[in-house]
C-alpha positions in Angstrom: 3.1 56.9 -34.7 1.3 54.1 -32.7 2.6 53.0 -29.4 1.4 49.7 -27.8 2.3 48.2 -24.3 0.7 45.2 -22.5 0.8 43.1 -19.4 1.3 45.8 -16.7 -0.7 43.6 -14.2 -1.4 46.8 -12.1 -2.7 45.6 -8.8 -0.2 42.6 -8.5 2.9 43.1 -6.3 5.1 42.0 -9.2 3.9 44.9 -11.5 6.5 47.4 -12.7 4.1 50.3 -11.9 6.9 52.8 -11.3 8.7 51.8 -14.5 5.4 52.6 -16.4 4.9 55.9 -14.6 8.4 57.0 -15.7 7.5 55.8 -19.3 4.5 58.1 -19.2 6.4 61.1 -17.9 9.7 60.7 -20.0 8.4 59.2 -23.3 4.6 59.6 -23.8 4.3 63.0 -22.5 7.2 64.5 -24.5 6.2 62.7 -27.6 2.3 63.1 -27.4 2.2 65.4 -30.5 3.9 62.6 -32.6 1.8 59.8 -31.1 -1.6 59.2 -32.9 -2.7 56.2 -30.8 -1.8 54.4 -27.7 -2.9 50.7 -27.5 -3.1 49.2 -24.1 -3.0 45.6 -25.1 -4.6 43.8 -22.2 -3.7 42.7 -18.7 -3.1 46.3 -17.9 -4.9 45.6 -14.6 -4.8 42.3 -12.8 -8.2 41.6 -11.5 -8.0 38.0 -10.8 -9.0 37.1 -7.2 -8.9 40.7 -6.2 -11.3 43.5 -5.3 -12.0 44.6 -8.8 -13.4 48.1 -7.8 -10.2 48.7 -5.4 -7.6 47.7 -8.3 -9.4 50.0 -10.7 -9.7 52.9 -8.2 -6.0 52.6 -7.2 -4.8 52.8 -10.9 -7.4 55.1 -12.4 -4.9 57.9 -12.3 -2.8 56.1 -14.9 -5.7 55.8 -17.3 -6.8 59.5 -16.8 -3.0 60.6 -17.3 -2.7 58.9 -20.6 -6.2 59.9 -21.9 -5.3 63.5 -21.1 -2.3 63.6 -23.5 -4.5 64.1 -26.6 -3.9 60.9 -28.6 -6.6 58.2 -28.9 -6.3 55.3 -26.3 -7.5 51.8 -27.2 -7.9 49.6 -24.2 -7.8 46.0 -25.4 -9.0 43.6 -22.8 -6.9 40.7 -21.6 -7.7 37.5 -19.7 -6.7 39.1 -16.4 -8.7 42.1 -17.1 -11.5 40.6 -19.3 -14.3 42.1 -17.4 -13.0 45.7 -18.2 -15.0 45.5 -21.6 -18.2 45.9 -19.4 -17.0 49.3 -18.3 -17.6 52.4 -20.6 -14.9 54.9 -21.2 -16.8 57.4 -19.3 -16.3 55.3 -16.1 -12.6 55.3 -16.7 -11.6 58.7 -17.9 -12.5 62.4 -18.0 -12.0 62.4 -21.6 -14.1 59.3 -22.9 -14.0 60.5 -26.5 -10.3 59.8 -26.3 -10.8 56.1 -25.3 -12.3 53.0 -26.6 -12.6 49.5 -24.8 -12.9 46.4 -26.8 -11.5 42.8 -27.6 -9.3 44.1 -30.4 -8.6 46.9 -33.0 -7.4 47.0 -36.5 -5.5 50.3 -37.1 -3.5 51.6 -40.1 -0.1 53.3 -40.2 2.1 54.0 -43.1 -0.4 52.1 -45.5 -0.2 48.9 -43.6 -2.8 47.3 -41.4 -2.1 46.1 -37.9 -4.3 43.8 -35.7 -4.2 44.4 -32.1 -5.3 41.7 -29.8 -4.2 40.6 -26.3 -2.9 37.1 -27.2 -4.9 34.6 -25.2 -7.0 34.0 -28.5 -3.9 32.2 -29.8 -3.1 30.1 -26.8 -6.6 28.9 -26.2 -8.3 29.3 -29.7 -9.7 25.8 -29.6 -11.7 26.3 -26.3 -12.0 30.2 -26.3 -15.6 30.4 -25.2 -14.8 28.5 -22.0 -11.5 30.2 -21.4 -13.0 33.6 -21.7 -16.0 32.6 -19.4 -13.4 31.4 -17.0 -11.3 34.7 -17.3 -14.4 36.8 -16.6 -15.3 34.7 -13.5 -11.7 35.1 -12.2 -12.3 38.9 -12.4 -15.3 38.5 -10.0 -13.6 36.1 -7.5 -12.8 37.9 -4.4 -11.1 35.7 -1.8 -12.3 38.4 0.9 -15.9 37.4 0.2 -17.0 33.9 1.0 -19.8 33.7 -1.5 -17.3 34.9 -4.3 -14.2 33.1 -3.3 -14.5 30.1 -5.8 -14.4 30.5 -9.5 -16.6 27.5 -10.2 -19.3 29.1 -7.9 -19.0 32.2 -9.9 -19.5 30.3 -13.2 -22.5 28.6 -11.9 -24.2 31.8 -10.7 -23.6 33.4 -14.1 -24.5 30.4 -16.0 -27.1 32.4 -18.1 -24.1 33.8 -19.9 -22.7 30.5 -20.9 -23.8 28.1 -23.7 -25.4 24.8 -22.9 -22.3 23.0 -24.1 -20.1 24.7 -21.4 -22.6 24.3 -18.7 -22.8 20.6 -19.5 -18.9 20.2 -19.5 -18.5 22.1 -16.2 -21.2 19.9 -14.7 -19.3 16.8 -15.6 -15.9 17.9 -14.2 -14.8 16.2 -11.0 -13.4 18.3 -8.1 -10.1 17.1 -8.8 -10.4 18.2 -12.6 -11.7 21.6 -11.3 -8.8 22.0 -8.9 -6.1 21.1 -11.7 -7.6 23.6 -14.1 -7.8 26.3 -11.4 -4.2 25.8 -10.4 -2.9 25.6 -13.9 -4.8 28.5 -15.4 -4.9 30.8 -12.5 -1.3 30.2 -11.2 1.3 32.9 -10.2 2.6 35.3 -12.9 6.1 34.5 -12.2 8.0 31.3 -11.0 7.0 29.1 -13.7 9.7 26.5 -14.6 7.8 24.8 -17.5 8.7 25.5 -21.2 6.1 27.0 -23.7 5.5 23.7 -25.3 5.1 22.1 -21.8 2.6 24.7 -20.6 0.4 24.6 -23.8 0.3 20.7 -23.8 -0.8 20.8 -20.2 -3.5 23.4 -20.8 -4.9 21.3 -23.8 -4.8 18.2 -21.5 -7.0 20.1 -19.1 -9.4 21.8 -21.4 -10.0 18.8 -23.9 -13.6 18.8 -22.8 -14.2 22.3 -23.7 -12.9 22.1 -27.2 -15.4 24.2 -29.1 -14.6 25.9 -32.4 -16.0 29.4 -32.6 -17.5 30.0 -36.0 -19.4 33.2 -35.4 -17.1 35.3 -37.3 -17.7 36.1 -41.1 -14.4 34.4 -42.2 -13.7 32.7 -45.3 -13.3 28.9 -45.1 -11.4 29.2 -48.3 -8.8 31.7 -46.8 -8.3 29.0 -43.9 -7.8 26.3 -46.4 -5.2 28.3 -48.5 -3.2 29.2 -45.4 -3.2 25.6 -44.2 -2.1 24.3 -47.6 0.6 26.9 -47.7 1.8 25.7 -44.4 2.0 22.2 -45.3 3.7 23.0 -48.6 6.4 24.8 -46.6 7.0 22.0 -44.0 9.8 20.6 -46.1 11.9 23.3 -44.5 10.6 22.4 -41.1 11.3 19.5 -38.8 9.6 16.1 -39.9 6.4 16.4 -37.9 3.8 13.9 -39.1 0.8 15.9 -38.1 2.1 19.0 -39.9 2.5 17.1 -43.1 -1.1 16.0 -42.6 -2.4 19.5 -43.2 -1.7 18.9 -46.8 -4.7 16.5 -46.9 -7.3 19.3 -46.2 -9.7 20.0 -49.2 -11.9 23.1 -50.1 -14.8 21.0 -49.3 -13.9 20.8 -45.7 -16.3 22.7 -43.3 -14.9 25.2 -40.8 -15.1 22.6 -38.0 -13.2 20.0 -40.1 -10.4 22.4 -40.8 -10.4 23.5 -37.3 -10.1 19.8 -36.1 -7.2 19.0 -38.5 -5.4 22.2 -37.5 -5.7 21.4 -33.9 -4.2 17.9 -34.5 -1.3 19.7 -36.2 -1.2 22.2 -33.4 -0.8 19.6 -30.7 1.7 17.5 -32.9 4.1 20.5 -33.1 4.1 21.0 -29.4 4.5 17.2 -28.7 7.4 17.2 -31.2 9.0 20.3 -29.3 8.5 18.4 -25.9 10.1 15.2 -27.2 13.6 16.4 -26.8 14.4 16.2 -30.5 17.1 18.8 -31.5 16.5 21.7 -33.6 17.3 25.3 -33.8 15.1 27.2 -31.2 14.6 30.1 -33.4 13.6 27.7 -36.3 10.9 26.2 -34.3 9.7 29.2 -32.9 9.2 30.6 -36.4 6.9 27.6 -37.1 5.1 28.2 -33.6 4.3 31.9 -34.6 3.1 30.7 -38.1 0.6 28.5 -36.1 -0.2 31.4 -33.9 -1.3 33.5 -36.9 -3.6 30.6 -38.1 -5.0 30.2 -34.7 -6.0 33.8 -34.8 -7.6 33.2 -38.2 -10.0 30.7 -36.5 -10.5 32.7 -33.2 -10.9 36.2 -34.7 -11.4 37.6 -38.4 -7.6 38.1 -38.8 -6.9 38.9 -42.5 -3.6 37.6 -44.1 -2.5 41.2 -44.9 -2.7 42.3 -41.2 0.6 42.4 -39.0 -0.4 41.0 -35.6 0.6 42.9 -32.4 -0.1 41.0 -29.2 0.8 40.7 -25.5 0.2 37.7 -23.2 3.4 36.0 -23.9 5.5 38.3 -21.7 8.4 37.7 -24.3 9.1 40.9 -26.5 10.1 40.1 -30.1 9.3 41.0 -33.6 8.9 38.4 -36.3 8.9 40.1 -39.6 8.6 36.9 -41.6 5.4 35.8 -39.9 4.1 39.4 -39.4 3.7 38.9 -35.6 5.0 40.8 -32.6 4.8 40.6 -28.8 5.1 43.8 -27.0 6.5 42.0 -23.9 5.5 42.9 -20.2 6.0 45.3 -17.3 6.6 42.7 -14.5 9.5 42.8 -12.2 12.3 44.7 -13.9 10.8 43.8 -17.4 9.5 46.8 -19.5 9.2 47.1 -23.2 6.9 48.8 -25.9 6.0 48.5 -29.5 6.4 51.4 -31.7 5.0 51.7 -35.2 6.1 54.6 -37.3 5.5 54.8 -41.2 4.4 51.2 -41.1 7.7 50.0 -39.5 7.5 47.9 -36.3 10.0 47.9 -33.5 10.1 46.7 -30.0 12.1 48.7 -27.5 13.0 48.0 -23.9 12.4 50.8 -21.3 14.3 52.8 -20.3 15.6 53.2 -23.9 19.4 52.0 -23.9 
């Protein structure tokens, strides 16, 4: 059995830390012999604009506790704890052999394959190199230290780790643009009033300069082509969105960048359509959004078509069997949920179990 949890945001006042401690004591410990792997799906710690060492120190007991239960623990980094992949398991637990730290994992259960990622790779797939650089810098920002209190100063100091393209685009940003990006990307965890489509469109508007399709994975352009053609052919069952129908014009001769550009146009078109106020069943349009999320992961990672995606980041627990994608939810405020995979079957359960 595989268990996955995400978005605890330990270190932030809104974290449901006590709820997770009860989950360890009343679920993980009693079932430790049946659990083969626990996947911590990112944003387990919230290191943005905080003293990273203090947050890790204050919550190290949780990591040590779960690593002492005997099953394998996979720590998948998220945007709010992106810098954790620079720490080795030996720095986080007494049982380093029981722990891995990475950007993602592919695990098998019941003969099926499951791809575990945090989920920001879907929302920011078109500008992922910049977004992850920004996320890393936010883990270094410490408002208690003057020289480390500004994310743009941190990015400049660590420019050796950035591509020339990103450095150039940052240099061209006005102070107003920097403030807008900072406010939007690094806002509070709760209290947002915008819809999913409003938020994603605003993100794109702010990050247009950083559009940079990541082509460093050994992924088949032909697979991307087939997926986009398939999506276009199925669009007859979806709302009449012009950019969606346009996916049918891609060809096998298109390059990775050309396919990504056409997909981005359709991606924006779908969210603009959702934001236009036109009526459709919410679940119907969300099915389409999740299909787009899968393809976005094909561009930003090496996701295979036969892999079931398990992610966090969205803070909205659900399982979409048709599109083979599930969000494990979050542990914020009174929210608490986890993914369970047993004999290849995926379920998402609130905690405490009702």
